[in-house]
N, C-alpha and C positions, 0 to 999 in steps of 0.2 A: 528081201524087201528093195523096193524098188522105189527113190529118191527121185523124184524131179522139182529140179530148184527153179528151173523155170513157173512154173505152174506152184508151188508153196507147196509139193502133193508128194504122198509115199503110199505104199501100198505091201502088203504082206504076198509074198508068191506062196504058190500052192504047190506048183510044180517039183518035185525032188532031184528032177533032172535036169534043171535049171541052173547055168552059168553063170557068174556073178562077174562082175570085172573086179570089184573090190573084196574082199575076207577082214573082216577087224572083228573083235566083243565087242559087246556092247558098251564099256567106260569111254572105249577111246572115240567110240557112235556119238555118242550123247557129249564128247567135249568139245566133239569138230563141230557139233550141229546147236550147243551153247557159247560157243566160246567168238570171238568175234575172229580169230586168232588162230581158229583150231585146225585148220588145214595145214598151215604153217609148220605149229605141233606137230600135226602127225608127222610130215615130209621128216622131222629131225630127227621124234621119236623109232619110227619106221616099225610103228604099230599095228601095221597092215601088211596085205596080201595081194599084188597084182595078180589076177588069173584069168582072165578071159582076154581073146585075141583083140585086140585093138586097145587092151584097156591102157598100156599102158601110157602112148598116144592120148587117150582120152582121161585120163588124171591127169596131165599134166596140162592140158587146158584147163581143167578147172580148179587146177592149183593157180597158173597165173590167177584166171577170174577171184577166186576166193584170196591173193593179192591185193591185186587191183583195190577189191572192193575194201580190205583190212588197210588199207592207202587212203580211201576213203577218196578213191578216183571213181568213179559211177559210170558205166558208161549207156546205163539206159538212157532214148534220147529225153527224156523228161528231165531227167538229171542231170547232163553231157553239157548244158549251158549254165551246171552251176560254179557259183566265185571261186569254189574249191578244187572245180579240173584245173581250174586257170592257175590257181598257187600253185597246185603241185608241180604242172608242167613247169613253169617259169622258175618252184624252188629248185627241178633239175633237169633242162634247158638241155646244160651245156653237156649231158651225161647220158640224157634220156636217148638218144639215137644210139649208142653205142652199145648199150644195153638191148634194146628193143634188136639191133643189127646182131647181135651174142646172142639173144632166145629166137629168131630167127633161123642163125644157123647150125645151135642145136637140134631143132627140134624137123631138121631133113632127115 
Protein backbone atom coordinates (compact mmCIF):
# COMPACT_ATOMS: atom_id res chain seq x y z
CA UNK A 1 0.00 0.00 0.00
CA UNK A 2 1.26 3.47 -0.81
CA UNK A 3 0.02 6.30 1.40
CA UNK A 4 0.36 9.95 0.39
CA UNK A 5 -0.47 12.36 3.19
CA UNK A 6 -0.06 15.43 0.99
CA UNK A 7 -2.97 14.46 -1.23
CA UNK A 8 -4.83 12.27 1.32
CA UNK A 9 -4.72 9.24 -0.98
CA UNK A 10 -3.64 5.64 -0.82
CA UNK A 11 -3.33 2.89 -3.36
CA UNK A 12 -2.80 -0.84 -3.21
CA UNK A 13 0.36 -1.91 -5.03
CA UNK A 14 0.20 -5.09 -7.07
CA UNK A 15 3.97 -5.48 -7.55
CA UNK A 16 5.08 -8.45 -5.39
CA UNK A 17 8.72 -7.32 -5.71
CA UNK A 18 8.10 -3.82 -4.37
CA UNK A 19 10.08 -2.89 -1.27
CA UNK A 20 8.18 -1.03 1.41
CA UNK A 21 9.69 1.68 3.60
CA UNK A 22 7.67 0.49 6.58
CA UNK A 23 6.05 -2.83 7.40
CA UNK A 24 3.34 -3.17 10.04
CA UNK A 25 0.21 -5.13 10.73
CA UNK A 26 -3.24 -3.74 10.07
CA UNK A 27 -4.11 -2.95 13.71
CA UNK A 28 -1.23 -0.50 14.37
CA UNK A 29 -1.70 0.94 10.87
CA UNK A 30 -5.39 1.60 11.58
CA UNK A 31 -4.55 3.16 14.97
CA UNK A 32 -1.90 5.36 13.35
CA UNK A 33 -4.38 6.73 10.80
CA UNK A 34 -7.33 7.17 13.15
CA UNK A 35 -5.67 8.82 16.16
CA UNK A 36 -3.95 12.23 16.20
CA UNK A 37 -1.22 10.71 18.39
CA UNK A 38 -1.01 7.49 16.36
CA UNK A 39 2.49 8.11 15.00
CA UNK A 40 3.90 8.82 18.47
CA UNK A 41 2.27 5.65 19.78
CA UNK A 42 3.86 3.61 17.01
CA UNK A 43 7.25 5.04 17.89
CA UNK A 44 6.75 4.08 21.52
CA UNK A 45 5.40 0.59 20.96
CA UNK A 46 7.73 -0.27 18.05
CA UNK A 47 4.99 -2.17 16.22
CA UNK A 48 6.56 -1.56 12.82
CA UNK A 49 9.71 -2.40 10.90
CA UNK A 50 11.69 -0.09 8.62
CA UNK A 51 12.80 -2.02 5.55
CA UNK A 52 13.58 0.23 2.58
CA UNK A 53 16.78 2.09 1.80
CA UNK A 54 16.53 5.55 3.33
CA UNK A 55 13.38 4.60 5.21
CA UNK A 56 14.77 5.66 8.60
CA UNK A 57 15.35 9.23 7.44
CA UNK A 58 11.90 9.35 5.80
CA UNK A 59 10.23 7.87 8.90
CA UNK A 60 11.98 10.35 11.19
CA UNK A 61 10.81 13.31 9.08
CA UNK A 62 7.24 12.04 9.15
CA UNK A 63 7.41 11.61 12.92
CA UNK A 64 8.47 15.23 13.32
CA UNK A 65 5.64 16.51 11.12
CA UNK A 66 3.06 14.32 12.86
CA UNK A 67 4.32 15.43 16.27
CA UNK A 68 3.93 19.07 15.27
CA UNK A 69 0.42 18.35 13.98
CA UNK A 70 -0.47 16.58 17.22
CA UNK A 71 0.75 19.65 19.13
CA UNK A 72 -1.49 21.75 16.84
CA UNK A 73 1.47 23.53 15.24
CA UNK A 74 0.64 23.73 11.55
CA UNK A 75 3.10 24.08 8.67
CA UNK A 76 0.68 24.86 5.86
CA UNK A 77 0.87 28.55 4.91
CA UNK A 78 -2.91 28.89 5.17
CA UNK A 79 -2.80 27.67 8.79
CA UNK A 80 0.61 28.95 9.90
CA UNK A 81 -0.76 32.42 10.70
CA UNK A 82 -3.27 30.80 13.03
CA UNK A 83 -3.01 32.13 16.60
CA UNK A 84 -2.36 28.60 17.88
CA UNK A 85 1.06 28.64 16.23
CA UNK A 86 1.87 31.90 17.99
CA UNK A 87 0.71 30.43 21.31
CA UNK A 88 2.80 27.32 20.69
CA UNK A 89 5.94 29.36 20.01
CA UNK A 90 5.31 31.76 22.87
CA UNK A 91 4.87 29.01 25.47
CA UNK A 92 7.92 27.11 24.24
CA UNK A 93 10.10 30.06 23.25
CA UNK A 94 12.82 29.40 25.80
CA UNK A 95 13.22 25.70 25.02
CA UNK A 96 12.31 25.66 21.31
CA UNK A 97 15.75 26.73 19.97
CA UNK A 98 17.47 24.05 22.08
CA UNK A 99 15.03 21.38 20.91
CA UNK A 100 15.43 22.38 17.27
CA UNK A 101 19.24 22.38 17.51
CA UNK A 102 19.16 18.97 19.19
CA UNK A 103 16.91 17.51 16.50
CA UNK A 104 19.06 18.95 13.72
CA UNK A 105 22.19 17.43 15.29
CA UNK A 106 20.43 14.06 15.48
CA UNK A 107 19.42 14.22 11.81
CA UNK A 108 22.99 14.36 10.50
